[in-house]
C-alpha positions in Angstrom: 174.7 111.4 175.4 175.9 114.2 177.8 175.3 113.4 181.3 172.8 115.3 183.7 176.1 116.4 185.7 177.6 118.3 182.8 174.4 119.7 181.5 174.6 121.5 185.4 177.9 121.9 185.0 177.1 124.7 181.4 174.5 125.4 182.6 176.3 127.9 185.5 176.4 131.4 184.2 175.1 130.0 180.7 172.6 133.1 180.4 172.9 136.5 179.1 171.1 139.1 177.4 170.5 143.1 176.4 168.1 144.8 177.4 167.9 148.8 176.2 171.4 148.7 175.9 172.6 147.5 179.1 173.7 144.6 179.4 171.9 141.8 182.0 174.4 138.8 183.4 171.8 136.2 184.4 172.5 132.8 185.6 170.1 130.0 183.9 170.0 126.6 186.1 167.3 124.6 186.8 169.1 121.9 188.9 170.5 125.2 190.9 169.5 124.0 194.7 168.8 128.0 194.5 166.9 128.0 192.2 164.9 124.6 193.3 164.5 126.8 196.4 162.9 130.1 194.9 162.7 129.5 191.3 160.6 133.2 190.8 162.5 135.6 190.5 164.6 133.7 188.1 161.4 133.6 185.6 159.8 137.1 186.0 163.8 138.0 185.0 162.8 135.4 182.0 159.2 137.1 181.5 160.5 140.9 181.3 163.8 140.1 179.2 163.3 136.9 177.4 159.5 135.7 177.8 160.0 132.8 175.0 163.5 131.6 176.0 166.8 129.0 174.2 167.2 126.9 177.2 170.9 124.9 177.7 169.3 122.2 176.8 167.9 123.9 173.4 164.0 123.4 174.7 162.2 126.9 174.3 161.0 127.7 178.1 157.6 130.0 178.0 156.6 131.9 180.7 154.4 134.7 180.2 150.3 133.6 181.2 149.4 134.3 177.5 151.7 132.5 176.0 151.7 129.1 178.1 148.1 129.0 178.4 147.8 129.5 174.2 150.1 126.7 173.4 148.5 124.7 176.1 144.9 124.9 173.4 147.1 125.6 170.1 146.5 121.9 167.9 149.7 122.5 166.9 151.1 121.6 169.3 151.4 118.1 170.6 152.2 115.9 173.5 156.1 115.3 173.5 156.6 111.0 173.0 157.8 110.5 176.8 158.0 106.4 175.8 159.7 106.5 173.1 162.4 108.9 174.1 163.1 106.1 177.1 163.5 103.6 174.4 165.8 104.8 172.4 167.9 105.5 175.2 168.5 101.9 175.5 170.8 102.3 173.1 173.3 103.7 175.8 172.9 101.3 177.7 176.0 98.1 177.7 173.2 95.3 178.5 169.7 95.2 179.2 166.7 97.6 178.3 164.0 99.7 179.4 161.3 98.1 177.4 159.2 97.8 181.2 159.9 100.9 181.9 158.1 101.9 178.4 155.5 99.3 177.9 154.4 101.3 181.5 154.2 104.3 180.4 153.0 104.2 176.3 149.1 104.3 177.4 149.9 107.1 180.2 147.7 109.8 179.1 150.0 112.5 179.4 151.3 110.7 176.8 148.9 110.5 174.3 147.6 112.6 171.8 144.3 112.4 169.8 142.6 109.9 169.6 144.0 107.1 171.4 143.9 110.5 174.2 140.5 111.5 173.5 139.3 106.9 173.2 141.0 106.7 176.7 139.9 110.0 179.1 136.5 109.5 177.6 136.5 106.1 179.1 138.4 106.9 182.6 136.4 110.2 183.1 133.2 109.5 185.2 135.6 107.8 188.0 136.9 110.7 188.2 134.2 113.6 187.4 133.2 116.3 191.1 130.1 113.9 192.1 132.4 111.1 192.2 134.9 112.9 194.3 132.7 114.6 196.3 131.1 110.6 197.6 134.8 110.1 198.8 134.8 113.4 201.7 134.4 111.4 204.5 136.9 108.4 203.6 139.4 111.0 203.2 138.3 112.8 206.0 138.1 109.4 207.9 142.7 108.8 207.0 143.1 113.2 208.1 141.9 112.9 211.4 144.0 109.1 211.4 146.8 110.7 210.8 146.5 113.7 213.4 146.4 111.2 215.4 149.6 110.0 215.3 151.2 112.5 216.6 149.1 114.5 218.2 150.8 113.4 222.4 154.2 114.2 220.2 153.5 117.4 219.7 155.4 117.9 216.2 155.3 116.1 212.4 156.7 116.1 209.5 154.0 117.3 206.8 155.5 115.1 204.4 156.4 112.0 205.8 153.0 111.9 208.4 150.8 113.7 206.7 150.9 114.9 203.4 152.7 111.2 201.5 149.8 109.0 203.3 147.0 110.2 202.7 146.5 110.4 198.9 148.1 107.1 199.0 145.2 105.4 200.6 142.5 107.5 199.2 144.3 106.3 195.8 144.7 102.9 197.3 141.3 102.9 198.8 139.3 103.5 195.7 141.6 101.1 193.1 140.5 98.0 196.7 144.0 97.3 196.8 144.6 96.0 200.2 145.5 98.6 202.7 149.0 97.1 204.0 150.5 97.3 200.6 150.4 101.5 201.1 154.4 101.4 201.9 155.0 99.3 199.1 152.8 101.4 196.6 154.0 104.9 198.2 158.1 103.2 197.5 157.6 102.1 194.0 155.6 105.7 193.0 158.6 108.4 194.6 160.6 106.1 192.3 158.6 106.1 189.2 157.2 109.5 189.5 161.0 110.9 188.5 160.1 109.8 184.7 158.3 113.2 184.5 161.9 115.2 184.6 163.1 115.8 181.8 166.8 115.7 183.1 167.4 111.6 184.0 170.1 110.1 184.2 170.4 106.0 182.0 171.1 105.2 186.1 167.8 106.9 187.5 166.1 104.2 184.4 167.4 101.6 185.0 165.9 101.8 188.5 162.9 102.6 187.2 162.4 100.7 184.6 163.0 97.9 188.0 160.3 99.2 190.0 157.6 99.3 186.4 157.8 95.9 186.1 157.1 94.6 189.4 154.3 97.6 189.5 153.1 95.8 186.4 153.2 92.7 188.3 151.8 93.5 190.7 148.2 94.8 189.0 149.2 92.2 187.1 147.9 89.4 189.2 145.1 91.9 190.6 143.7 92.5 188.0 143.2 87.9 187.2 142.0 87.5 191.0 139.5 91.2 190.7 137.7 89.5 187.1 136.8 86.4 189.0 135.4 88.0 192.2 134.9 91.7 190.8 133.8 94.3 193.8 133.0 98.0 194.6 136.0 99.1 193.4 137.7 101.4 190.8 140.0 98.9 189.4 136.8 96.1 189.5 135.0 99.1 186.5 138.1 99.2 185.1 137.8 95.5 184.2 135.0 96.0 183.1 134.4 98.2 180.8 137.8 95.8 179.1 134.7 93.4 178.8 132.2 95.2 177.6 133.4 95.3 173.4 136.8 95.4 174.4 136.6 98.6 175.4 140.1 98.7 177.4 143.1 96.7 176.9 144.8 94.7 179.9 147.7 97.2 179.4 145.3 100.3 179.5 144.1 99.4 182.5 148.0 98.4 184.4 149.0 101.6 183.0 145.4 104.7 184.2 145.9 102.3 187.9 150.0 103.6 187.6 149.5 106.8 186.2 146.7 107.2 188.7 149.2 106.6 191.6 152.6 108.9 190.2 150.1 111.6 188.8 147.3 111.4 191.7 149.8 110.9 194.7 152.8 113.1 193.4 151.3 116.4 192.7 148.5 115.9 195.8 151.6 115.3 198.4 153.2 118.9 196.9 150.4 120.8 197.2 149.8 120.6 200.6 153.3 120.1 201.7 154.0 123.8 199.0 150.6 125.1 200.2 150.7 124.9 204.0 155.1 126.3 203.9 152.7 128.9 201.8 150.6 129.8 205.0 152.7 129.2 207.3 155.1 131.6 205.7 152.2 133.7 205.7 150.6 133.9 209.6 148.1 136.7 208.6 146.5 133.8 205.9 147.0 131.8 208.3 145.2 133.0 211.0 142.4 134.4 208.1 141.4 130.3 207.1 141.3 129.4 211.3 139.0 131.7 211.7 136.9 131.0 208.4 137.3 127.7 207.3 135.0 128.4 204.7 137.6 130.1 202.4 139.4 126.5 202.0 137.9 126.3 198.6 139.2 129.4 197.6 142.4 128.9 199.3 143.6 125.6 197.5 143.1 127.6 194.2 145.7 129.8 196.2 147.8 128.1 196.9 147.7 126.2 194.0 148.6 129.2 191.8 151.0 130.6 194.4 153.7 127.8 194.9 152.3 125.4 191.7 153.0 121.7 192.6 154.2 121.0 189.1 155.9 123.4 187.4 156.1 122.8 184.1 154.8 120.7 181.6 156.4 119.7 177.8 155.0 120.3 174.3 156.2 119.7 170.5 155.0 121.9 167.8 154.2 119.9 164.5 154.6 122.7 163.2 156.3 126.4 162.0 154.9 128.8 165.2 155.0 132.4 166.0 155.3 133.0 169.7 156.3 136.4 170.5 158.4 137.4 167.7 160.4 134.1 168.2 159.7 131.1 165.9 159.2 128.3 167.3 160.4 124.9 164.9 159.0 121.9 163.8 160.0 119.2 165.9 160.8 121.7 168.7 160.1 121.4 172.6 158.7 123.3 174.1 158.3 123.7 178.2 156.0 125.7 179.5 156.4 126.8 182.5 153.4 127.2 184.3 155.2 128.5 188.1 155.7 131.0 186.1 152.6 131.8 184.2 151.2 131.3 187.7 153.3 135.1 188.7 152.8 136.5 185.9 151.8 140.1 186.9 150.3 140.8 183.6 147.4 138.1 184.3 147.3 138.5 188.5 147.2 141.4 190.2 149.8 141.7 192.9 150.8 138.2 192.2 154.0 137.9 194.6 151.4 138.1 197.2 149.0 135.3 198.8 146.2 136.4 199.2 143.5 133.0 200.1 140.9 135.7 199.3 141.8 136.3 195.6 139.2 136.4 193.2 138.8 135.7 189.3 142.4 133.0 190.0 142.3 131.7 186.5 145.5 129.3 187.2 147.3 127.1 184.7 148.5 124.7 187.6 146.5 121.8 186.0 147.8 123.0 182.5 144.5 123.6 179.7 143.2 122.0 177.0 142.2 118.7 176.0 145.2 117.7 178.5 143.3 119.6 182.0 144.4 117.2 184.5 141.4 114.0 185.0 142.3 114.0 188.4 141.8 117.8 189.3 138.8 117.6 191.7 140.7 115.0 193.4 143.4 116.3 194.1 141.6 119.4 195.3 139.1 117.7 197.1 142.0 115.8 198.8 144.1 119.2 199.4 141.4 121.5 201.6 140.2 118.6 203.7 144.3 117.7 204.5 144.8 121.3 204.8 141.7 123.0 207.1 142.9 120.2 209.8 145.9 120.4 210.0 145.3 124.6 210.2 141.7 123.1 212.0 143.8 121.3 214.9 146.6 121.5 215.1 147.0 124.8 217.5 150.1 127.1 217.0 151.5 126.6 214.3 154.5 127.4 213.7 158.0 126.1 211.9 160.5 123.9 213.7 162.9 125.1 210.9 163.9 127.8 207.7 166.4 125.6 206.0 164.9 123.7 204.3 165.0 120.9 201.1 163.7 120.9 197.3 163.6 117.6 195.8 165.7 118.0 193.0 163.0 117.8 189.9 162.8 120.0 187.1 159.0 118.4 186.7 157.9 118.7 189.8 158.4 120.9 193.0 157.5 119.5 196.3 159.7 119.9 199.3 162.0 117.1 201.1 160.7 117.6 204.8 158.0 120.0 207.2 159.1 120.0 210.2 156.4 121.7 212.4 155.7 121.9 215.7 151.9 122.4 218.1 151.0 122.4 221.5 148.2 119.9 221.5 147.7 121.0 225.5 146.3 124.8 223.9 142.7 125.2 223.7 140.7 128.2 221.3 
């Protein structure tokens, strides 16, 4: 099996295409730090010259909004069987296997197709409905206020480590009824395990994730056993109750739901807060508009989701030959649906590279579409609304402390390693 390093080397100087008789030399490399810092010029180029592009991995990449939305809703495209692929990679190990990781991810909703997906989503969807999530507003605001209090006297903070990371893990921990002292451990596990969402990972990465998956699984199994004896008013107890009613949920499914809640829910929210705040800091006019009119926050979050999506792509597999924009995707071939590119398509969004928190008709694809529309979208939106408004309204004279930002090395998720800022706590407005 070819290593990520070799794939990275092959990607450099890879792309060359022609249009109207003029040769266009183009470098496409999703692992290039320059691409990760700003992928949108690359997306624009691909959308213009080759909207259905064959990548160096042999996977098709879609960059037009109309194509992305169509594939996400098309029953001829199914979810990629990632757990099965992980199991196959075990064959390259001299010893051991990835069975812990395979079992942990095998029941994740994002890797299930109907009818399994339909059944499991139906059982857990109530816990993530808008009405249920709204009841968490005061708890989320309390967490946000506490995090601001910790940095207030310093006049500086790293939005990622001091705010964006701890907020969702504390919220999810509260939802499930887990011990708050476990937050640090849960975040560490989640941060490691989130790499499974990235299609370009080494055997060493999978070995680390397998170890974490086993620890994560043992942790939840122990808590499930305790909660069966002493139920509480929390999501974990509700999932156990669903298990005991005609065995609707297995223990393995409960563990998977809890684990995915951390991996998908935490990572999406962290990156949404980080990317969103960076966009506002780089567009002070929009920051000031939100500061003066905090009621604009809902539309602002939608625009921040569109402008720099925390999830850049999702993968589908064709179950039969499908023609897209004159290109035939054959049965069994993988397709990368670029959500980030679709959200900057000028055919769908007026002046798409312009940040406008008052943008209307903002039908972005940041939470995907179709039957796999993000189950936790309402929670992510509410957390981001509270988090971003708290930062904007409570921290005076916000400014970036550096312009040399580093992005996480991940093809699927888009997020910063750090976002240092400064503010003036003595200022009153």
